[in-house]
N, C-alpha and C positions, 0 to 999 in steps of 0.2 A: 700645301707646302711641306717639305720635309722638316722634321724636328730640328735637325742639325743646321739647317740653312739660315744664313744671315740675310735678312731682308735688305732692301736698297737704302741708299743714303741720299740726302739732298746735295746738289752741286750748285754753287753760285759762282758765276764769272762776273767780275767787277772791273770794268775798264781794261780788259785784257788786251795787251798790245805786244806785237813782235816786230822788231826792226832788225834787218840784216845790214852789216857794214857795206858801204858802197852802193846801197839802194836808196834813192831819194824818198820813196814811198814805203810805208810799213806793209809787211805781208799780212798782218792782222792789226786792225785799227780800232781800239777802244770798244771792244765787244763786252756787253753786259747781258746776262740772262740768268734765270733761275730754273733749275731742273728739279722736279719734285721726286721724292723718294719713291722707287718702285716703278717709275714710268720709263717708256722707251721713247727717246728723242732722236730724230733723224736730222743730220746735217745734209742738205742737198744744195747743189749749186754747180756752176760751170767749172771746168778744169782750171786750176790755178787761182781759184777764188780764196783759198786759205782755209778750207774746211778741215783738211787733214792736219794742218799746222795747229789749228785751234784745238782739235782733239788731242794731239800729242802734248800740248801744253798742260792738259789736265793731269797727266801722270808724269809730267816734266821730262819726257823724252826730248822735248824741245823746251828750253828755259825761256819763260816770258821776259820781255824787256821791261814791261810795266804792267800794273794792275794786280789783282788778287784772285786766287782760286780758293774757295772754301768747300770742304766736304764735311757734311754734318756740322758745320760751324767752325771746323778747324782749318786754319790758313795753311794750305799745303806748300805754299812758297817758302815757308819757314821751317820745314822739317826735311830730314834726310831723304833725297830722291830715291835711293835704293830701297829704303824701308817703305816709302810710299808706293813704289811699283809692285812690291810684294802684296800690297793690300788692294790693288786694282787689277782686275783681269784685263787681258789685252789680246785681241784676236785680229789677225791681218790676212790680206789676200795670200793665197797659196799656202795657208796654214802656218808657215814659219817653223815647222817641226825640225828638230835636230836630226839629221839623217843617220848619225852613228848611234842614236839611242832607240830602244824599242818603244812601242806605243806606251807601255806601262811606265817606262823610265821618263818619257816626255811628260806624261801627266803628273808623275810624282815629283817633278823637279822643284816647283815652288814650295809645296808642303815640306819637302825635305830641308830646303834652305831656311824655312821658318821654324825648324826644330821639332816637327811632328815625329812621334814614335814610329818605328817600322810597322807594327801591326795596324796603327791608325792610317798610315800611308797606304798600306796594302788594301785595307778595306775601302779607302777613299777612291783608289784607282778603279776597283771593281764597280763601286757605286757610280762613278762618273761615266764609265763605259756603258753601263746599263742605262743611265740617264739619257745619253745621246743615241741610244738605239743600236749599240754594237755589243755583240756577245763577248763578255770578258774571256771566256774559254777560247774563242776563235782569234781574238785580236790582241790579247795581252802581250804575246811575245813577238809580234810582227814588227818589221821595220817600215818606216814611211814609204820606201820605194815599193813595198809589197801591197800598198793600199791604192784604191782609186782616188781621184781628186775629191769626190764627195766624202769618202771615208776620212781622208786627211783633214778636211775642214771640220768634220765632227770631232776628231781627236783634238784639233786646235781649240775648239770651243770647250771641250772637256778639260784641257790643260788650263785654259783661262779661268775656269770655274773651280779648279781643284782645291785651292786654298780657301774657298768659300768667301770671296770678296764681295762687299756690298755694291761695288761699281764694276761694270764691264764695258770696256771701250772696244769698238769694232770698226776697223778701217777697211772698207770695201771687202769684207771677208769672203763674199761669194762671187766676186767679179771674175774669177779665173776658171769657173766651171761651166759646163754646158747648161742650157736653159732648163731642161727637165730636172737635172740634179739641183740646180739653183732653187727651183720652186720647192723641192722637197726639203732643202736646207732651211729655207725661209719658214716653211711649215714647222720644222723641228724647233727653230728658235722661238716661234710663237708659243708652241707647246711648253717649252722650257720656261719661258717667261711667265706663263700662266701658273706654273708650278712653283717657281722660285722667287718671283717678285724682286728681281735685282733692278738697279738703276742702270739702264743701257743707253749709251751714246753711240750712235751708228752713223758712219759716213758712207754716202753713196752718191753717184751721179745719175742714178736711175729713179725718176720720179714715181714710176709704178711701184718699185720696191719700197720707196718711202711711204706711199699710201698704204701698202699692205702691212708694213711692220710697225709704223709709228703711232704712238698715242698723240704725239705732237710733232710737227715738222718745222724746222727752221730753214727757210729758203734764204740762201746767202748770196749776196752780190760780191763784187771785188772787195778784197781786204776783209772778208767775213762780215761786212755790214749786213744787218738783218733786214731783209725785204719784207718778210712776214713770218711770224712765229705763232702757229695756231694748230688746231686739230685738222686732220685730213679732210673731214667733212666741210669745215669752214673755208679751207683753202680751195677746195673744189667748187663750192657754191658761191664764194665771194672772194676771189683773188684780189689782193691789195692794189695791184697796179699791172701795167702791161708786162713788166719783167716777170712777175709771178704767173700771169696768164700764159706767157710763153712756155713756162715749165709745165703747167697744167695741160696745155695743148688741146687738140680737138677731142670731142667725144667724152666730155666730163661725166655725163650720165653713165656711160659704159665703164668709165674708170671707177665709178662708185661700186661696181661689182667687186673691187678689191677690198671693200669695207665689210662685205658680208661673207661669212664662213660657211663651209659645207655643213658644219654642225648646226647651223641656223635653219636649214631647210630639211625637207623630208628625205631621209636615206632609206630606200626600200630594200627589202630582202629580195633575193634572186635565187632561182634553182641552181644548186651546186652539186658536183660530184668530185671525187678525188681521182688521181692517176691510178690508184689501186682498185677502183671500182670496176668490176667485170663489164665488158662491152654490152652483153645482153641485158644486164641490169640498167645500164645507161639508156638503152633503147626503151626499156620498160618505163623508166623514169620519165623520159620525154613524152611517151604516149600518155602516161597517167597525169602529168602535170598540166597538160593542155597548152604547153608553150613550144615554140619551135627552136628554142635555143637554151643552152645551159652553160654555166661557167665551170671550167675544169680547174681544180686547185691542185697545187703540188703537195708533197708530203709534209710540208710545214704550214699548210693551209693558206698559201699565197696564191693570188690569181695567176693562172698559167695560160689557159687558152679559152676562147669562146668556141663552143661546139654547136653546130646546127645538124639537123637530121641528115641533110644531104651530104655533109662532111663525113658523117659516120658511115653512110652507105658507100661512099667512095673509098673509105679507109681500108676496107677489106680486112676487118678484124684487128686493126692496129691503131691505137691512139697516137702513135708517134707521127703518123702521116695525116692525122685528122685535125681540123679546126684552124683557127687563126690565133697567133700568139697575142697575148695582152701586152701592148706596147707601152701603155701609160696607165698610171693609177693616181689617185689623189688621197690625201688624208683628211680627217675631219677638220683640221686646222687650215687646209687649203682654202683659197678664196673661190668665190663663184666664177671669177674670171679664169682661174686655173682650171676649174672643172669644165667650163665652156670650151676653152682651148683644147682640152684633152678629148672632149666629145667630138669636136669638129675635126681634130686630127685623126681620130679613130674612124670617123665617118660611119658610126654604127648606132648613134643615138643614145649611148650610155657610157658611163665610166665607173670602174670598180673603185670602191673606197676601202682603204686599208688602215690597220692599226700601226703602232709604233715599230713593230718588227716586220711589217709588210703583210700581216695576216688579213684575210678578207673580212670585212665587216658589213658590206652592203653595196648598193649601187645608187648613183644619182643619174637621172635621165634628162633628156633634152626638154621634155615638157615642163619639168620642175624648174629648170634654168630659165626657160623662156618666160614662165609665169613670174619669176623673180625679177627679170629684166623689165617686164611690163609694170610691176609694182614700183620699181625704182623710178621709171620714167613718169608714172602717174604721180608719185610723190614729188618729183621735181616740178611737174606741171602745176600742182596745187601750191607748192611753195612759191613759184614764180607769180602765180595769180594773187596770193596773199601779199607778197611784197609789192606788187603793182597796186593793189587796193590800198595798202598803207601809204604808198607814195601819193596816190590821188587824194586820200583823206588829209595827209599832211599839207599838200598844196592848197586844198580847199580851206583848211584852217588858217593857213598863212594869208590867203586872199581875204578871208573874213576879218582877220586882225588888221590888215592894211586898210580895208574899207572902213572899219570902225575908227581907225586913226584919222582917216581923211574926213570922216563925218564930224569928229570932234574938232578938227581944225576949222571946218566951215562954220560951225556954231560959234566958235571963238571969234 
């Protein structure tokens, strides 16, 4: 964790309620929960169940009708809402960046409002851009319209973290980007949280996203009634009722691939060359390595193309026409499900693993992923057998107790 970073704070919701005039039923009804300092809690539930309303009451973008909200023991319903919002980071779908401000100005907004000095603000902007994997030199002066959707969301997260708040609220922040970008943004959030230890409350309608990101998941019914509030593992293996089972859906064992990270399995090295490597040297490298394929890296060390011997023979001396572009990569914070999808999409049995700036760090192959799936399925099978054995033993004990009871009655 960075020396300057403020760690997370506890959040307590006590009988939190929101009623709107003219509506007979409350939008949020008597919700109570405790969120531990430094954990990521996901609110997941059907559209209109009140999850975003509950989130927005924490920073009082929506004022509660009843109940209490405490952050590190302080009742936030009794303090100035503007001051409160400056102490809580907030990231939303489509980033919410101000279009007339540069990237640096957007990130600097809250630190400036809270009275930070100009040098401190300038240093913080650079630190935040670096933290979310954007080169300060490249992005400092750009405007939001000059960024991709994924880059905008990264800047949105940087802005939310700029004043170093203990709490970060995120309302479907990755819902408006394409699936590949979304996976990478999720990986980035996991990496950031591992480094910063903020308290994150995250709203989504995507249960797979909830499994991937959450330390605990609150599955919410209508009016934000809590159907189950537990770890992803507990919800996958023991859903509380049919409503929760509906969110888990089919293939719970495969969904558990979202609980294992690429960093938890073997990441192998792979033969690589760069775009500046002479063609004859690449031929020699292929012959000497005993492999039929190598990975071509660009000048920044990022995966660019997969090259086979036949590709080079047909290229007639030019790398521009040779090989197959690398369409997808994963980071070490990606889940095994992300890696499996990338391998299957690429249809080549492997996926390149990259660092925070996209640089090549290794490869995960299909064999490793299949072995991991088999291990998870075997663990599920053993767990089910143990649960069945415990159930049989409990029934036997119950029968024994009942028989002893009947025997005592007969003697009497």
